[in-house]
A tleap script that builds the chain and sets N, CA, C and O, in Angstrom:
source leaprc.protein.ff14SB
mol = sequence {
  NMET SER SER ASN VAL ARG PRO ARG VAL ARG
  VAL PRO SER SER ALA GLU ALA GLY GLU THR
  VAL LEU ILE ARG THR LEU ILE SER HIE PRO
  MET GLU SER GLY ASN ARG ARG ASP ASN ASP
  GLY ASN ILE ILE PRO ARG SER ILE ILE ASN
  ARG PHE THR CYS ASP PHE ASN GLY GLU SER
  VAL ILE ASP VAL ALA MET GLU THR SER MET
  SER THR ASN PRO TYR PHE GLU PHE GLU ALA
  VAL VAL PRO GLU SER GLY GLU PHE THR PHE
  LYS TRP TYR ASP ASP ASP GLY SER VAL HIE
  GLU ASP VAL LYS ALA ILE THR VAL CGLY
}
set mol.1.N position { 44.271 74.813 83.072 }
set mol.1.CA position { 43.428 75.191 84.185 }
set mol.1.C position { 42.112 74.447 84.098 }
set mol.1.O position { 41.509 74.376 83.027 }
set mol.2.N position { 41.664 73.899 85.195 }
set mol.2.CA position { 40.389 73.205 85.235 }
set mol.2.C position { 39.268 74.185 84.928 }
set mol.2.O position { 39.272 75.320 85.404 }
set mol.3.N position { 38.315 73.736 84.132 }
set mol.3.CA position { 37.200 74.621 83.795 }
set mol.3.C position { 36.098 74.516 84.837 }
set mol.3.O position { 36.003 73.528 85.565 }
set mol.4.N position { 35.283 75.534 84.894 }
set mol.4.CA position { 34.136 75.591 85.803 }
set mol.4.C position { 34.510 75.482 87.279 }
set mol.4.O position { 33.725 74.972 88.079 }
set mol.5.N position { 35.683 75.948 87.641 }
set mol.5.CA position { 36.087 75.951 89.048 }
set mol.5.C position { 35.535 77.222 89.672 }
set mol.5.O position { 35.794 78.326 89.194 }
set mol.6.N position { 34.762 77.049 90.758 }
set mol.6.CA position { 34.125 78.205 91.376 }
set mol.6.C position { 34.152 78.070 92.889 }
set mol.6.O position { 33.485 77.200 93.448 }
set mol.7.N position { 34.930 78.938 93.564 }
set mol.7.CA position { 34.926 78.894 95.029 }
set mol.7.C position { 33.719 79.638 95.601 }
set mol.7.O position { 33.273 80.647 95.054 }
set mol.8.N position { 33.204 79.118 96.709 }
set mol.8.CA position { 32.125 79.776 97.452 }
set mol.8.C position { 32.500 79.771 98.923 }
set mol.8.O position { 32.932 78.754 99.467 }
set mol.9.N position { 32.329 80.923 99.556 }
set mol.9.CA position { 32.739 81.082 100.948 }
set mol.9.C position { 31.645 81.805 101.726 }
set mol.9.O position { 31.028 82.747 101.230 }
set mol.10.N position { 31.418 81.344 102.956 }
set mol.10.CA position { 30.496 82.031 103.867 }
set mol.10.C position { 31.244 82.421 105.123 }
set mol.10.O position { 31.746 81.573 105.860 }
set mol.11.N position { 31.308 83.734 105.354 }
set mol.11.CA position { 31.925 84.314 106.541 }
set mol.11.C position { 30.942 85.348 107.073 }
set mol.11.O position { 30.393 86.119 106.286 }
set mol.12.N position { 30.701 85.392 108.380 }
set mol.12.CA position { 29.817 86.442 108.901 }
set mol.12.C position { 30.373 87.823 108.546 }
set mol.12.O position { 31.590 88.005 108.493 }
set mol.13.N position { 29.503 88.783 108.306 }
set mol.13.CA position { 29.960 90.126 107.958 }
set mol.13.C position { 30.466 90.901 109.167 }
set mol.13.O position { 31.232 91.855 109.024 }
set mol.14.N position { 30.032 90.486 110.369 }
set mol.14.CA position { 30.487 91.169 111.583 }
set mol.14.C position { 30.595 90.190 112.741 }
set mol.14.O position { 30.009 89.107 112.726 }
set mol.15.N position { 31.370 90.607 113.755 }
set mol.15.CA position { 31.570 89.787 114.961 }
set mol.15.C position { 32.065 90.702 116.068 }
set mol.15.O position { 32.427 91.852 115.818 }
set mol.16.N position { 32.081 90.193 117.283 }
set mol.16.CA position { 32.660 90.909 118.416 }
set mol.16.C position { 34.142 90.541 118.520 }
set mol.16.O position { 34.543 89.458 118.093 }
set mol.17.N position { 34.943 91.426 119.076 }
set mol.17.CA position { 36.376 91.158 119.248 }
set mol.17.C position { 36.570 89.888 120.069 }
set mol.17.O position { 35.980 89.745 121.140 }
set mol.18.N position { 37.390 88.969 119.574 }
set mol.18.CA position { 37.662 87.716 120.262 }
set mol.18.C position { 36.634 86.627 120.040 }
set mol.18.O position { 36.781 85.519 120.555 }
set mol.19.N position { 35.595 86.928 119.279 }
set mol.19.CA position { 34.539 85.947 119.021 }
set mol.19.C position { 35.043 84.865 118.064 }
set mol.19.O position { 35.858 85.134 117.181 }
set mol.20.N position { 34.554 83.652 118.250 }
set mol.20.CA position { 34.839 82.559 117.337 }
set mol.20.C position { 33.723 82.517 116.294 }
set mol.20.O position { 32.543 82.451 116.639 }
set mol.21.N position { 34.104 82.557 115.019 }
set mol.21.CA position { 33.112 82.541 113.938 }
set mol.21.C position { 33.244 81.250 113.143 }
set mol.21.O position { 34.318 80.655 113.063 }
set mol.22.N position { 32.137 80.838 112.564 }
set mol.22.CA position { 32.085 79.644 111.733 }
set mol.22.C position { 32.288 80.052 110.275 }
set mol.22.O position { 31.620 80.957 109.776 }
set mol.23.N position { 33.211 79.377 109.603 }
set mol.23.CA position { 33.518 79.654 108.200 }
set mol.23.C position { 33.228 78.393 107.395 }
set mol.23.O position { 33.596 77.287 107.788 }
set mol.24.N position { 32.564 78.583 106.266 }
set mol.24.CA position { 32.234 77.458 105.390 }
set mol.24.C position { 32.768 77.747 104.001 }
set mol.24.O position { 32.571 78.841 103.473 }
set mol.25.N position { 33.442 76.774 103.406 }
set mol.25.CA position { 33.965 76.937 102.049 }
set mol.25.C position { 33.616 75.711 101.204 }
set mol.25.O position { 33.570 74.581 101.689 }
set mol.26.N position { 33.376 75.976 99.943 }
set mol.26.CA position { 33.101 74.923 98.964 }
set mol.26.C position { 33.693 75.383 97.646 }
set mol.26.O position { 33.541 76.544 97.265 }
set mol.27.N position { 34.358 74.494 96.958 }
set mol.27.CA position { 34.851 74.836 95.624 }
set mol.27.C position { 34.361 73.777 94.648 }
set mol.27.O position { 34.525 72.578 94.876 }
set mol.28.N position { 33.759 74.235 93.561 }
set mol.28.CA position { 33.306 73.328 92.508 }
set mol.28.C position { 34.529 72.921 91.693 }
set mol.28.O position { 35.145 73.746 91.017 }
set mol.29.N position { 34.866 71.651 91.767 }
set mol.29.CA position { 36.045 71.133 91.068 }
set mol.29.C position { 35.861 69.640 90.855 }
set mol.29.O position { 35.427 68.948 91.775 }
set mol.30.N position { 36.178 69.112 89.659 }
set mol.30.CA position { 35.926 67.689 89.374 }
set mol.30.C position { 36.805 66.707 90.143 }
set mol.30.O position { 36.401 65.560 90.334 }
set mol.31.N position { 38.004 67.119 90.596 }
set mol.31.CA position { 38.897 66.260 91.377 }
set mol.31.C position { 39.103 64.896 90.716 }
set mol.31.O position { 38.633 63.878 91.222 }
set mol.32.N position { 39.796 64.884 89.603 }
set mol.32.CA position { 40.094 63.646 88.879 }
set mol.32.C position { 41.354 63.006 89.456 }
set mol.32.O position { 42.391 63.661 89.551 }
set mol.33.N position { 41.272 61.736 89.841 }
set mol.33.CA position { 42.361 61.046 90.551 }
set mol.33.C position { 43.549 60.648 89.674 }
set mol.33.O position { 44.655 60.454 90.179 }
set mol.34.N position { 43.328 60.527 88.372 }
set mol.34.CA position { 44.391 60.056 87.488 }
set mol.34.C position { 44.393 58.542 87.344 }
set mol.34.O position { 45.263 57.987 86.672 }
set mol.35.N position { 43.431 57.868 87.964 }
set mol.35.CA position { 43.343 56.408 87.902 }
set mol.35.C position { 42.250 55.911 86.956 }
set mol.35.O position { 42.188 54.720 86.651 }
set mol.36.N position { 41.394 56.812 86.496 }
set mol.36.CA position { 40.285 56.390 85.627 }
set mol.36.C position { 40.667 56.539 84.165 }
set mol.36.O position { 41.610 57.250 83.817 }
set mol.37.N position { 39.904 55.845 83.308 }
set mol.37.CA position { 40.120 55.918 81.864 }
set mol.37.C position { 38.879 56.496 81.188 }
set mol.37.O position { 37.756 56.337 81.668 }
set mol.38.N position { 39.114 57.175 80.053 }
set mol.38.CA position { 37.990 57.706 79.290 }
set mol.38.C position { 37.401 56.605 78.412 }
set mol.38.O position { 37.833 55.455 78.497 }
set mol.39.N position { 36.424 56.938 77.569 }
set mol.39.CA position { 35.751 55.943 76.721 }
set mol.39.C position { 36.681 55.286 75.706 }
set mol.39.O position { 36.402 54.191 75.218 }
set mol.40.N position { 37.786 55.959 75.389 }
set mol.40.CA position { 38.750 55.396 74.434 }
set mol.40.C position { 39.856 54.610 75.125 }
set mol.40.O position { 40.761 54.116 74.452 }
set mol.41.N position { 39.811 54.480 76.438 }
set mol.41.CA position { 40.808 53.717 77.177 }
set mol.41.C position { 42.020 54.517 77.624 }
set mol.41.O position { 42.949 53.963 78.212 }
set mol.42.N position { 42.016 55.810 77.351 }
set mol.42.CA position { 43.127 56.670 77.770 }
set mol.42.C position { 42.966 57.082 79.230 }
set mol.42.O position { 41.857 57.333 79.703 }
set mol.43.N position { 44.086 57.148 79.927 }
set mol.43.CA position { 44.037 57.579 81.328 }
set mol.43.C position { 43.682 59.059 81.379 }
set mol.43.O position { 44.279 59.876 80.678 }
set mol.44.N position { 42.718 59.392 82.206 }
set mol.44.CA position { 42.337 60.788 82.420 }
set mol.44.C position { 43.362 61.376 83.381 }
set mol.44.O position { 43.535 60.852 84.481 }
set mol.45.N position { 44.048 62.454 82.993 }
set mol.45.CA position { 45.105 63.008 83.850 }
set mol.45.C position { 44.588 63.456 85.216 }
set mol.45.O position { 43.460 63.929 85.355 }
set mol.46.N position { 45.444 63.293 86.210 }
set mol.46.CA position { 45.108 63.737 87.560 }
set mol.46.C position { 44.873 65.242 87.547 }
set mol.46.O position { 45.633 65.994 86.936 }
set mol.47.N position { 43.818 65.672 88.224 }
set mol.47.CA position { 43.499 67.088 88.363 }
set mol.47.C position { 42.763 67.260 89.679 }
set mol.47.O position { 41.551 67.061 89.762 }
set mol.48.N position { 43.519 67.635 90.712 }
set mol.48.CA position { 42.898 67.820 92.024 }
set mol.48.C position { 43.330 69.156 92.621 }
set mol.48.O position { 44.353 69.727 92.241 }
set mol.49.N position { 42.540 69.629 93.548 }
set mol.49.CA position { 42.955 70.729 94.408 }
set mol.49.C position { 43.860 70.056 95.435 }
set mol.49.O position { 43.401 69.209 96.202 }
set mol.50.N position { 45.146 70.425 95.458 }
set mol.50.CA position { 46.073 69.706 96.334 }
set mol.50.C position { 46.382 70.445 97.636 }
set mol.50.O position { 47.051 69.908 98.518 }
set mol.51.N position { 45.884 71.690 97.749 }
set mol.51.CA position { 46.126 72.448 98.980 }
set mol.51.C position { 45.056 73.522 99.134 }
set mol.51.O position { 44.626 74.132 98.155 }
set mol.52.N position { 44.637 73.742 100.369 }
set mol.52.CA position { 43.688 74.810 100.696 }
set mol.52.C position { 44.256 75.590 101.873 }
set mol.52.O position { 44.679 75.005 102.870 }
set mol.53.N position { 44.262 76.922 101.751 }
set mol.53.CA position { 44.734 77.756 102.853 }
set mol.53.C position { 43.744 78.874 103.141 }
set mol.53.O position { 42.996 79.312 102.267 }
set mol.54.N position { 43.761 79.319 104.380 }
set mol.54.CA position { 42.989 80.483 104.792 }
set mol.54.C position { 43.877 81.313 105.704 }
set mol.54.O position { 44.454 80.802 106.664 }
set mol.55.N position { 43.979 82.592 105.394 }
set mol.55.CA position { 44.728 83.543 106.219 }
set mol.55.C position { 43.779 84.637 106.689 }
set mol.55.O position { 42.812 84.971 106.004 }
set mol.56.N position { 44.065 85.191 107.863 }
set mol.56.CA position { 43.328 86.353 108.346 }
set mol.56.C position { 44.335 87.464 108.584 }
set mol.56.O position { 45.221 87.343 109.430 }
set mol.57.N position { 44.195 88.548 107.832 }
set mol.57.CA position { 45.126 89.671 107.906 }
set mol.57.C position { 46.586 89.210 107.807 }
set mol.57.O position { 47.456 89.710 108.519 }
set mol.58.N position { 46.834 88.249 106.912 }
set mol.58.CA position { 48.196 87.778 106.666 }
set mol.58.C position { 48.686 86.670 107.578 }
set mol.58.O position { 49.784 86.153 107.373 }
set mol.59.N position { 47.898 86.288 108.587 }
set mol.59.CA position { 48.294 85.205 109.490 }
set mol.59.C position { 47.511 83.938 109.164 }
set mol.59.O position { 46.301 83.984 108.941 }
set mol.60.N position { 48.211 82.813 109.140 }
set mol.60.CA position { 47.594 81.542 108.772 }
set mol.60.C position { 46.526 81.110 109.779 }
set mol.60.O position { 46.745 81.131 110.990 }
set mol.61.N position { 45.378 80.723 109.252 }
set mol.61.CA position { 44.293 80.173 110.057 }
set mol.61.C position { 44.237 78.663 109.872 }
set mol.61.O position { 44.090 77.909 110.834 }
set mol.62.N position { 44.358 78.230 108.606 }
set mol.62.CA position { 44.301 76.803 108.288 }
set mol.62.C position { 45.101 76.557 107.007 }
set mol.62.O position { 45.124 77.390 106.101 }
set mol.63.N position { 45.750 75.401 106.957 }
set mol.63.CA position { 46.533 75.001 105.783 }
set mol.63.C position { 46.356 73.492 105.637 }
set mol.63.O position { 46.837 72.723 106.469 }
set mol.64.N position { 45.670 73.074 104.583 }
set mol.64.CA position { 45.308 71.671 104.406 }
set mol.64.C position { 45.944 71.122 103.131 }
set mol.64.O position { 45.797 71.712 102.061 }
set mol.65.N position { 46.650 69.995 103.242 }
set mol.65.CA position { 47.170 69.285 102.073 }
set mol.65.C position { 46.153 68.209 101.699 }
set mol.65.O position { 45.689 67.460 102.558 }
set mol.66.N position { 45.812 68.139 100.419 }
set mol.66.CA position { 44.816 67.167 99.953 }
set mol.66.C position { 45.456 66.180 98.992 }
set mol.66.O position { 46.396 66.511 98.270 }
set mol.67.N position { 44.936 64.977 98.995 }
set mol.67.CA position { 45.433 63.909 98.132 }
set mol.67.C position { 44.302 63.414 97.240 }
set mol.67.O position { 43.191 63.942 97.288 }
set mol.68.N position { 44.582 62.410 96.435 }
set mol.68.CA position { 43.617 61.919 95.452 }
set mol.68.C position { 42.342 61.348 96.055 }
set mol.68.O position { 41.343 61.218 95.349 }
set mol.69.N position { 42.346 61.009 97.313 }
set mol.69.CA position { 41.132 60.452 97.920 }
set mol.69.C position { 40.121 61.528 98.288 }
set mol.69.O position { 39.030 61.204 98.757 }
set mol.70.N position { 40.453 62.793 98.089 }
set mol.70.CA position { 39.547 63.895 98.386 }
set mol.70.C position { 38.379 63.873 97.415 }
set mol.70.O position { 38.564 63.588 96.232 }
set mol.71.N position { 37.188 64.168 97.893 }
set mol.71.CA position { 36.000 64.092 97.049 }
set mol.71.C position { 35.902 65.265 96.075 }
set mol.71.O position { 36.574 66.285 96.229 }
set mol.72.N position { 35.059 65.091 95.086 }
set mol.72.CA position { 34.718 66.167 94.165 }
set mol.72.C position { 34.087 67.300 94.968 }
set mol.72.O position { 33.381 67.052 95.946 }
set mol.73.N position { 34.339 68.534 94.562 }
set mol.73.CA position { 33.773 69.718 95.212 }
set mol.73.C position { 34.067 69.742 96.718 }
set mol.73.O position { 33.140 69.697 97.527 }
set mol.74.N position { 35.342 69.813 97.097 }
set mol.74.CA position { 35.687 69.746 98.524 }
set mol.74.C position { 35.071 70.874 99.356 }
set mol.74.O position { 35.096 72.045 98.977 }
set mol.75.N position { 34.523 70.477 100.491 }
set mol.75.CA position { 33.851 71.380 101.432 }
set mol.75.C position { 34.631 71.378 102.739 }
set mol.75.O position { 34.984 70.322 103.262 }
set mol.76.N position { 34.894 72.565 103.256 }
set mol.76.CA position { 35.539 72.697 104.562 }
set mol.76.C position { 34.707 73.613 105.435 }
set mol.76.O position { 34.191 74.637 104.986 }
set mol.77.N position { 34.589 73.221 106.694 }
set mol.77.CA position { 33.914 74.030 107.705 }
set mol.77.C position { 34.847 74.080 108.905 }
set mol.77.O position { 35.283 73.042 109.403 }
set mol.78.N position { 35.154 75.287 109.368 }
set mol.78.CA position { 36.067 75.434 110.495 }
set mol.78.C position { 35.758 76.728 111.233 }
set mol.78.O position { 35.028 77.584 110.733 }
set mol.79.N position { 36.323 76.859 112.426 }
set mol.79.CA position { 36.120 78.051 113.241 }
set mol.79.C position { 37.408 78.857 113.311 }
set mol.79.O position { 38.508 78.311 113.228 }
set mol.80.N position { 37.249 80.177 113.467 }
set mol.80.CA position { 38.391 81.071 113.614 }
set mol.80.C position { 38.041 82.162 114.616 }
set mol.80.O position { 36.907 82.640 114.660 }
set mol.81.N position { 39.015 82.546 115.411 }
set mol.81.CA position { 38.838 83.646 116.355 }
set mol.81.C position { 39.156 84.942 115.621 }
set mol.81.O position { 40.166 85.045 114.926 }
set mol.82.N position { 38.278 85.928 115.786 }
set mol.82.CA position { 38.436 87.203 115.095 }
set mol.82.C position { 38.807 88.285 116.111 }
set mol.82.O position { 37.934 88.762 116.836 }
set mol.83.N position { 40.089 88.686 116.181 }
set mol.83.CA position { 40.506 89.677 117.166 }
set mol.83.C position { 40.245 91.118 116.737 }
set mol.83.O position { 40.178 92.021 117.571 }
set mol.84.N position { 40.095 91.324 115.413 }
set mol.84.CA position { 39.954 92.682 114.875 }
set mol.84.C position { 39.288 92.613 113.511 }
set mol.84.O position { 39.142 91.534 112.936 }
set mol.85.N position { 38.888 93.765 112.999 }
set mol.85.CA position { 38.346 93.818 111.643 }
set mol.85.C position { 39.445 93.442 110.658 }
set mol.85.O position { 40.626 93.695 110.899 }
set mol.86.N position { 39.049 92.845 109.564 }
set mol.86.CA position { 40.054 92.469 108.580 }
set mol.86.C position { 39.477 91.633 107.466 }
set mol.86.O position { 38.270 91.623 107.226 }
set mol.87.N position { 40.382 90.920 106.778 }
set mol.87.CA position { 39.990 90.107 105.643 }
set mol.87.C position { 40.514 88.685 105.769 }
set mol.87.O position { 41.660 88.448 106.150 }
set mol.88.N position { 39.644 87.759 105.438 }
set mol.88.CA position { 40.041 86.363 105.287 }
set mol.88.C position { 40.390 86.170 103.815 }
set mol.88.O position { 39.626 86.567 102.934 }
set mol.89.N position { 41.533 85.564 103.552 }
set mol.89.CA position { 41.942 85.239 102.188 }
set mol.89.C position { 41.980 83.724 102.051 }
set mol.89.O position { 42.692 83.040 102.785 }
set mol.90.N position { 41.215 83.218 101.117 }
set mol.90.CA position { 41.096 81.784 100.887 }
set mol.90.C position { 41.766 81.450 99.564 }
set mol.90.O position { 41.546 82.137 98.567 }
set mol.91.N position { 42.587 80.393 99.545 }
set mol.91.CA position { 43.257 79.974 98.317 }
set mol.91.C position { 43.168 78.462 98.155 }
set mol.91.O position { 43.386 77.701 99.098 }
set mol.92.N position { 42.845 78.054 96.942 }
set mol.92.CA position { 42.818 76.649 96.558 }
set mol.92.C position { 43.874 76.472 95.474 }
set mol.92.O position { 43.842 77.168 94.459 }
set mol.93.N position { 44.807 75.549 95.679 }
set mol.93.CA position { 45.910 75.315 94.752 }
set mol.93.C position { 45.613 74.077 93.909 }
set mol.93.O position { 45.370 72.995 94.445 }
set mol.94.N position { 45.634 74.245 92.591 }
set mol.94.CA position { 45.301 73.184 91.647 }
set mol.94.C position { 46.578 72.513 91.148 }
set mol.94.O position { 47.637 73.140 91.102 }
set mol.95.N position { 46.475 71.235 90.773 }
set mol.95.CA position { 47.614 70.495 90.216 }
set mol.95.C position { 48.242 71.196 89.009 }
set mol.95.O position { 49.449 71.095 88.791 }
set mol.96.N position { 47.433 71.900 88.232 }
set mol.96.CA position { 47.958 72.536 87.027 }
set mol.96.C position { 48.701 73.849 87.310 }
set mol.96.O position { 49.128 74.538 86.384 }
set mol.97.N position { 48.849 74.186 88.588 }
set mol.97.CA position { 49.574 75.390 88.965 }
set mol.97.C position { 48.695 76.605 89.204 }
set mol.97.O position { 49.169 77.617 89.721 }
set mol.98.N position { 47.425 76.523 88.836 }
set mol.98.CA position { 46.548 77.669 89.051 }
set mol.98.C position { 46.135 77.765 90.516 }
set mol.98.O position { 46.094 76.768 91.238 }
set mol.99.N position { 45.836 78.979 90.927 }
set mol.99.CA position { 45.392 79.249 92.292 }
set mol.99.C position { 44.058 79.974 92.208 }
set mol.99.O position { 43.941 81.005 91.546 }
set mol.100.N position { 43.064 79.433 92.876 }
set mol.100.CA position { 41.731 80.028 92.912 }
set mol.100.C position { 41.607 80.741 94.254 }
set mol.100.O position { 41.866 80.151 95.303 }
set mol.101.N position { 41.212 82.005 94.219 }
set mol.101.CA position { 41.233 82.813 95.437 }
set mol.101.C position { 39.903 83.518 95.663 }
set mol.101.O position { 39.203 83.883 94.719 }
set mol.102.N position { 39.575 83.698 96.931 }
set mol.102.CA position { 38.414 84.486 97.331 }
set mol.102.C position { 38.795 85.242 98.599 }
set mol.102.O position { 39.565 84.741 99.419 }
set mol.103.N position { 38.262 86.431 98.755 }
set mol.103.CA position { 38.553 87.272 99.929 }
set mol.103.C position { 37.224 87.717 100.517 }
set mol.103.O position { 36.329 88.150 99.791 }
set mol.104.N position { 37.101 87.609 101.831 }
set mol.104.CA position { 35.891 88.046 102.539 }
set mol.104.C position { 36.298 88.917 103.733 }
set mol.104.O position { 37.176 88.560 104.518 }
set mol.105.N position { 35.639 90.053 103.841 }
set mol.105.CA position { 35.912 90.985 104.940 }
set mol.105.C position { 34.975 90.714 106.107 }
set mol.105.O position { 33.857 90.231 105.925 }
set mol.106.N position { 35.450 91.035 107.314 }
set mol.106.CA position { 34.635 90.931 108.514 }
set mol.106.C position { 34.912 92.174 109.364 }
set mol.106.O position { 36.059 92.600 109.500 }
set mol.107.N position { 33.861 92.743 109.928 }
set mol.107.CA position { 33.983 93.941 110.750 }
set mol.107.C position { 33.774 93.580 112.203 }
set mol.107.O position { 32.784 92.936 112.550 }
set mol.108.N position { 34.703 93.993 113.062 }
set mol.108.CA position { 34.591 93.769 114.497 }
set mol.108.C position { 34.018 95.033 115.108 }
set mol.108.O position { 34.528 96.136 114.911 }
set mol.109.N position { 32.934 94.836 115.863 }
set mol.109.CA position { 32.252 95.999 116.430 }
set mol.109.C position { 32.262 96.019 117.921 }
set mol.109.O position { 31.722 96.943 118.529 }
savepdb mol mol.pdb
quit
């Protein structure tokens, strides 16, 4: 598992029914391509976040496949329509099989 991986998410705490909200996500991750060498000449193994998903109350909002050209600490900003109160579930899938998750609730008033 990659060390020091930390997801950060910004979701408004409330919205009106049917409102479009802005969601911002950032995950601290080194995103090693597997093409570089260390000081001893050994290839540094590939270690990237290869997929990012966001669901709202179990329904997919966004599903992104990432490749080695993705930058360190990938940032995503996107909009979602909020029909009801619920939870956004964010998942980042790492090459090593680990999944980093964050959940944010939103109340529709």
